[in-house]
C-alpha positions in Angstrom: 0.0 0.0 0.0 1.4 3.4 -0.9 1.8 6.3 1.5 -0.9 8.3 -0.3 -3.4 5.4 0.0 -2.6 5.0 3.7 -3.1 8.7 4.3 -6.5 8.7 2.5 -7.7 5.7 4.6 -6.5 7.4 7.8 -8.4 10.6 6.9 -11.5 8.6 6.1 -11.4 6.7 9.4 -10.9 10.0 11.3 -13.9 11.6 9.5 -16.2 8.6 10.3 -15.0 8.7 14.0 -15.8 12.4 14.2 -19.3 12.0 12.8 -20.0 9.1 15.2 -18.7 11.2 18.1 -21.0 14.1 17.1 -24.0 11.7 16.9 -23.2 10.3 20.3 -23.0 13.7 21.9 -26.3 14.8 20.2 -28.1 11.8 21.7 -26.8 12.3 25.2 -30.1 13.4 26.9 -31.8 16.7 27.4 -30.1 19.6 25.9 -28.7 22.4 28.2 -29.6 26.0 27.5 -27.0 28.1 25.7 -24.5 29.8 28.0 -25.9 33.1 29.3 -29.5 31.9 29.0 -31.7 30.5 31.7 -34.9 28.4 31.6 -36.4 31.2 33.7 -36.0 33.7 30.8 -39.0 35.3 29.2 -39.7 35.4 25.4 -40.5 38.5 23.4 -42.0 38.0 20.0 -42.1 41.1 17.8 -44.3 41.6 14.8 -43.8 44.5 12.5 -45.2 45.9 9.3 -41.7 46.5 8.0 -39.9 43.1 7.7 -36.4 44.5 7.5 -36.7 46.7 10.5 -34.2 46.2 13.3 -35.1 45.0 16.8 -33.2 46.6 19.8 -33.8 45.6 23.4 -32.4 47.7 26.2 -30.2 49.7 23.8 -28.7 46.5 22.3 -29.1 45.4 18.7 -30.8 42.0 18.5 -31.4 41.5 14.7 -33.8 42.0 11.9 -37.4 41.4 12.9 -38.0 39.0 10.0 -35.2 36.7 11.2 -36.6 36.5 14.7 -39.8 34.6 14.1 -39.4 32.4 17.1 -39.0 35.3 19.5 -36.1 36.5 21.7 -35.2 35.2 25.1 -34.7 37.9 27.7 -34.2 38.1 31.4 -37.5 38.8 33.3 -38.0 42.4 34.4 -38.6 45.7 32.7 -37.3 46.0 29.2 -37.2 48.8 26.6 -38.1 47.5 23.1 -37.3 49.6 20.0 -38.0 48.8 16.4 -36.0 50.9 14.0 -35.9 51.4 10.2 -34.1 54.3 8.4 -37.2 55.2 6.4 -39.6 55.1 9.3 -40.1 56.6 12.7 -38.8 54.4 15.5 -41.3 52.4 17.6 -40.7 52.4 21.4 -42.4 50.4 24.1 -41.6 49.6 27.8 -42.6 46.1 28.8 -42.6 44.2 32.0 -41.9 40.4 31.8 -42.3 37.7 34.5 -40.4 34.5 34.7 -41.0 32.3 31.6 -43.6 34.8 30.3 -44.2 35.1 26.6 -45.3 38.5 25.2 -46.0 39.6 21.7 -45.3 43.2 20.7 -47.0 44.6 17.6 -44.8 47.4 16.2 -46.4 49.6 13.5 -43.8 51.8 11.9 -44.9 55.1 10.2 -43.0 56.3 7.2 -40.9 59.5 7.6 -42.2 62.3 5.4 -39.8 63.5 2.6 
């Protein structure tokens, strides 16, 4: 067997071992929450008439509203929600969330006049 063939076989064995290890880890029981998140977190779902508007919570950028269909996990308590778009007036709302509470915010953005 040539050195190149041996190297290819070794790489193939390593790839298969890596895949099997990944499957074993994925089947290891209940998943843990991501670091920084808690099962006590609340969830905010934002709906907006401007799909490419940006969601900001407590002065921090979260993402485009259209990419957050499942909602956003936040710590319980008082939160400031902003929905921004450069061609529209910003929407603001103060919300109060309890442990594991789910809340939907309907943001209607009004176009800026020329």
